[in-house]
N, C-alpha and C positions, 0 to 999 in steps of 0.2 A: 416239790422243793425248790426254792430259789437257786440259779447259780450264782455264783461267784460277781459275774460279770452284770447283773442287773441290780434297779435298786433296791429290789425287797432282800438282797444279801445284807442289808444292812440291821435285818431280824435276826439272824446269827450271833451276832455279835457278843451278846450278855444276857444275863437275866435281871440285871439289874436295873436304877431308873434310866430312863430315856428321856424324858421330857419334863422340864420344872418350868411353871409358871410364875407369878409373883407369889402365889401362893401357898407356900413348901410343903404343907400338910397333904397337896393332894398330886403329887408325880404319876406321871405318866409312866410304867415300866415296860420296858421291852416287850414282854407277853402281851400286856394290854393292848400297847401300841399297834402290834403286828394281827391281833384281832379285831381292832376299831377299824384299821384300814382295812382285812379281808369282809367284815361287812358291808363296811360303806362301798367297797368294789362290787360285790353281789348286787347292792342295791342300784348301783350307776350302769351297773349290766342289765338290771330289768328295765332302767328309763331309756337304754337304745346305744349308750357307749361301746364302741366296738374297736376292736385292734385296726390302729392306722387310721382314727380318726384326731385331727386337732381340737382339744377341749381349752377354751379361754375359763380360767381362774381370776376370780378378782375378790380375794377375802383379806382380813386384817390379819397382821401377824400373830402367829401363835399356834399350838398345837392343832387347832383345826385346820389350819392352813396345811402343816406338815402330813396330818391325816389323810385329806383330801389331794394333795398332789402325789402323793405315794400311792392312793388307793388307782388314780388314774391311771399311773404308770403301769401298774402292777395289771390292767387290762390290756395292756398291750398300747393304749394310747399315746398320743402326746401330748403330755401341760404347757400349756402358753400363759403362764403367770403374767399379770400385767399390774401398774403402779394402780391403787385404789384413788390416787390422787389428782388421777387423768381428769382433766375436762369432758364433757361432751363431745367435743370436734375430736380430743385426740382419741377418747373410745372408739369412734366412728371412724379414723382413719386405721388404728392398731385391728379392728375385729375386722372392718373390710380387707385387709391384706392378710388375715389372718384364713379368714373364713371358716371360723370353726363349726363342728356338730352342733354345738351349745355353749350357754357362759353359765359358771355356775358364781354365785355372788351370795352374801351372806343374806339372811332372813332382814326385809324390808329397809335395806342401807343402800347407799350407793345409787343414787338417783341419775346420776350423771351417766354410769354403766347401763342402766336399763333403758334410759331414753335413747342411747348411742344401740343398743340392741334392738329396740323397738324400731327405729328408723330401716334395719337391717333386715327385718324380721326376722331375726334370730331367736331361739328359747332360750328362756333364762330358768334354770333350776334352781332355786335356796338350797342352802345349806346351812341347816338349823337344828333346833329342837333337843335340847340337851337330853341324853340319856345314858345308861350307867355304861352302856356298850358304843358310845359314840354319838357323833352327828348324825342326822337323818337327810336324805335330799327330799325337796318339796315340790310339787309340780302343778302347778294352779291351786294352791292352797291346801293338796293331798299329800301327807306324809308316806313316803315309799317303805314300806316294809317289807315287800316280797323281794326274795332273793332268787338271782340265775347264777349257775355256774358259770365258769368261765375259766379260758385256758391262760396260766401265765404268760408273761411277757416275756420275748427271747432276747439274747443280747443287741440283736442286731434291728431290733426295733427303736422308733424314736421315740426316746424319754421326754425331750425338753424342745418346743420351738420356743427360742428367744430373738429380739430384735436388737441390733448394735445401735448404738447411741446414735449413730448417724450425724455426727456433727461435722461430717467433710461432706457429706452425699445423704442422699435418703435413707431413712432406715432399713437394712435387710434382713430376713429371717433365715435363722442360725438353726442349723436342726443338730442336734448332739443325740446320740445313740446311747443307749441303756450303757453299753461297753464303753464307749468314751467318758460317762460322766463317772464309771466306776474307776477307771483309768487314773483320772484325776484325783478320786477320793483315795485310793490306795495308795497315790504317791504322797498326798498331804500326811497322811498318817503314817508313813515310813519316814517320811521326812522329820515331823516332830517328835516322831515315836508317843505318839497317842496312845492312850489306853484307859482300863475301865477305870483307874483314878482321875483322870482328868475330868473338868469340865468346863465346857465351856460359854461364853456369855456372849451369847448373839445380840451384835451390835448394828448389825446391818441390815438392810428391807431382805423381804424372803424371794420377792420377785426377780431380784438378779442371782448371778453365778457366786457372787461373793458370799452373801449372807447365804444361799441356797446349800451350796457346796461345801466351803471353807467353814464357815460356822455352825451348820445343820448336819448335811450328811455326813462329812468326814468325822467327825469326833463320834457320831452313832457307828461309824463303821468299824471306829475303832474299839467300841466297845463303851465309852464313855457318854457323859448327858449333857444335854444341852440346855441352859437358860433361857428363855423366850419372852422377854419383856413384851405385854401389848402397846406398851407404848415408850419409846426409848428418850430419856431427858434426862437431864444431871442428875436429879434424884434417883431415878431406877436404875441409872447405871453404877452409880457409887453403891447404893445398899446393897443391891443385886450381887454386885461382884464381890463383896464381902460377905453379905450373908449366906449365899449360894457357895462360898468357897471356891470362886472360880479360879482355875489355875492358866487360863489362857482366854485372849479374846483379842479378833480381829476385826478391823475397822480402815476406814479409808482417813486419810489425814484430815479432811474437815471433821471430821466424827470425832477423831483424837481430839483438836483443838476445841471443839465444842465441850467435851465432857471436862477437858483440863480447867475450862473456863468457867465451868457450874460446879467446880468441886464446891462443897461444904463439908465442914468438920473438920477435926484438926488429928483424929486417931487416923493410923495408917489404914490407905482404904481398899487395901488388897493384900493380904498376908499371905496366901495360897497360891497366889499367880508365879509361874515358874518364865514364863515369856508372854510378850506383845506383838502381835503381827502390824503389819499395816501393809495395804494393797489398793489398787484402782485408781489413783494418783501418784506422783511423785512427793516423795516426804522429805521436806526440807530438813537440812541439818539441826537448824534451830529448833525444831519441833522433836526432831528427833532425840536431841540432847534434852529437851525438858521432859520428855515420856520415860527417860533412862534415870534422870535425876528422881522424878516424883516416884517413879514403882522400883526402882532398884533392880529390877531383871531385865535381860535382854530384850532390844526391841530389834525385830527382825522385818527387814523391807522385803515384799515378796514382788513377783510378776504373773499378771493373769490377763485373761481376756476370755470373754465370750467364747470366739472361735475356738479354743484350745480348752473348753470345759473349765475354765479358770485358769489353774497353778502353770506356771509353764518354769518357773525358776523361783528360787527363795535363797536367802542367806542362810546358813547353816547356825544352830543355837550354838554351838561352841565354836565356830568361828566366822563370826560376820565381818564384813567387810565395808567400812563407812562408805557412803558413794554409789554402792554397786546393790543391785537385785539379785544377787545371789548366785547360785550353779543350778544348773539345771535339774527337773525333778521329774524324773520319769519321761524328759522328752530328750531331742536333739537340738540342737542351738548353730546354726553360724551365721556370719553376719558377711555380706557381699557388698564390693561397690559397683560403680555405674555401669563397669564392663561385665558383670554378672558373674564373677570370681571373689572366691574368697578373699579376706583383706588381712592385711598382717596384724598379728596382737598387738591391741591397744587403739588402732587405727578406727573410725568410724565410718561405717556401712548400714545399709538395711539388714533388720533383725528376720532371720526365716527360721521356721520352728516346724518340726515334724514328730509325731508319735501317736500312741493309741488313745491320746487325749483329744485329739484335734478333728473337727467336725470334717463329715464327709464332704461337705460343700452348703452351698446357699441355697434356699429353696427356691426352684422354680427362676435361676435368674443364672443363665448360662455365660452373661458375659461378664459379671460380678466373678465365676469362678474361675473363668479365664484370664483372669486379670492376677487373683488371689492365688492360685497354684502355679509353682514350677517345678516339674520332675515330682512332684510328690510331697513338695516343699511347700508350708503355707507362709506368704510375704505377711508379714505383722502390719508393714507401715510404719513401723518405728524404728528410731535412728539408735544407733548404739555401737560398743566395741565392746571386744573380750579380751581381757588381760593374760598375761601367760599364766596364771592360776587358775584360768578358765570361769573366773567371776564375770558377769555383764554389766555392764553400766549403759545407760538409757541416757540417750543423747536428746529426746524431742520425738516429733512426729514428723515425718515428712512434710506432710500435706498442713504443717503448722508453721512451718519454716518461715520467717517473714524475711525476704529478698530485697533489700535495699542497695538499690545501685550495684545490682551484682554480687553483692555479699551475703551470705546465707547465713542468718542469725536465728539461733534457738530462742525460746520465749522463755523456757524454764531457766535458760542461764541468768537472764536478766530478774523472772520472780526469785530465786535464789538470792538474789541479790538485796533485791529493795526488801524482801521478807526479814531478813537479818537485821534491820532498822529497828530500834527498840521501839518505835512508837507505829509500824505497821504488823496489823495482826493478818490481813490477808492481801492476796496481789492475785492478777492476772493481768499478762503481758499480749498484745497483739499488734498485726500489722492494719495499717489503711491505705488506700490509695492516694499516691503524690505524683503530680506532674513530671517532677525532676528526677523522682527516686525510683519511680515506681512504685514503692511502698514504703513506709516510714514507722519506726518503732513509738506505739503510744501504751500505756498502761493504767488501772485502775487500782484504786488501795482501799482498803477499809483502816482506820486510823484506830489506835487506843490511848493514842499518846496527839500532843502537839506536834505536828510537822506541817511546813510549807512546802508547796511545789518547789520552788528554787531549789529548799534546803535538800528534798529528797533527789532531784536531777542533781544535787553536788554529791551526795551520798553516790550515788548509781556511778558518776563520771568519776570518783575517784578509784573504783573498781572495775571498773569496764571500761573496753575501747569506746572512742568518742562516738562509731557511729551505731552503736549500741544501746547509747543511752534514750530512755524514752525523749519525745521530743515535747509531749503533755502527759500530765500524769493527774489522771480523773481521781477525786474522792468520792465515794460511793459509801452510802450505810450496809450494803450488802452484796458479795459477787454471786452474779447467777450462776448456781451449780446443777449438775444432774442429782438426781437422787441418791446416786453413789459416789458424789463429791467431787467430780468432775467439772473443773470451770469452763462456762460454755463461751469457750474464747472466740468461736463466728460469727457467735450474735452481738457480740460486743461494739464494733463497728456501728452495727443498726442502732441498737439499744443506746448510743450515744450520738445520734444522727453524724458519720463519722464516713459514711459509706459514699459519699463523693469527694471527687478529685477534688483537692486545695485551690 
């Protein structure tokens, strides 16, 4: 019997539909999902997966991904999902860092992953073969039908091993225990009141905690179901949200923006939605207003990170506060100053968090753990402040601050101003080295209208102090972002040839 603190607890939530694809006539029920997970787990045990193993997973989004991840974690092994879009060199780096027992990949696909695995002498087990009771592992062309018994996972087993994005340093491995993940899942269910009547449309990649935990595991744990498009596009989004009667969806601001920009049709696209959630990057007030105007439901911004099993805080549905990421959800949050003591309400400092969802630590990285944990509190690296009502406002990343002539400048403040210009669709702000000031501010924008650089700088100057106005504003076709929509701020100077001093 699954305990409340393992991922397998999601099977106990309901006897209704669990997973829906673009083919609504063939949903997976909870009982069917549980049976398929158990069967695959028994076959993977035959292949040799055991408790404590790291298992690489590189599969496209869909029910098979969910089945495979739950099967691996049921064995007490740690699932390490990877982005299928990685290049061979990227796969080689992550696989070499993870040192997994084996790699699970789709039949006949993802040559880059296979090539990287071969250079590391890593066994690849294919996941494929359509059967009425789920997929099968395939080893050297032979389908594995034999099943072996296994002892189920325990709350303190590692369920997930995920890499941080590595925007300011090399990527680090984050270990999340079953009880960490389920604490976050339960908090999400409670905070949004998720239940059997809810339908989540998954608009985020499943190899990341946002999509995996918020969009899939949380609704399943609440007894609701999940719509899993095999490929997210404007067409699949608008049609899926409407036809599958989605009651909510969660996405990064980048995905929200893309879906709004690719809307088709004039009928109301989401008659059953009760709220929209935004996380993984700051939500601009302009985009927030567009979303609420389009959907006519609350748009709530949340705060999450890999090290906390995703959600840390969120605006409540009945009392959201503009400009904030809401109230703690199953966590404790404090903000400290440079002296190491809590700051006054509204003052800016570093955000620290503790709670049952927080990782026990980075894998084999004692130095990072010493830097990250203080008396049981995890240092997020985010700047923020808590107001008199307990709402948290984020004000940038400590390591992303631009220091111009001794003045600390948050790039998010400048981005918020520039994106409010009618001609600006997307923006990223960053610092570049300068002999006189140490750093100066520059920005890159994607335009949807006509705007010259002097006009944009004048627009910024009318709303910002002079030292915050970008010295140069580059016009690009696209802002480089991670798979979850975070701007790759640290890469911008090199991409634009701005790493050398003026």
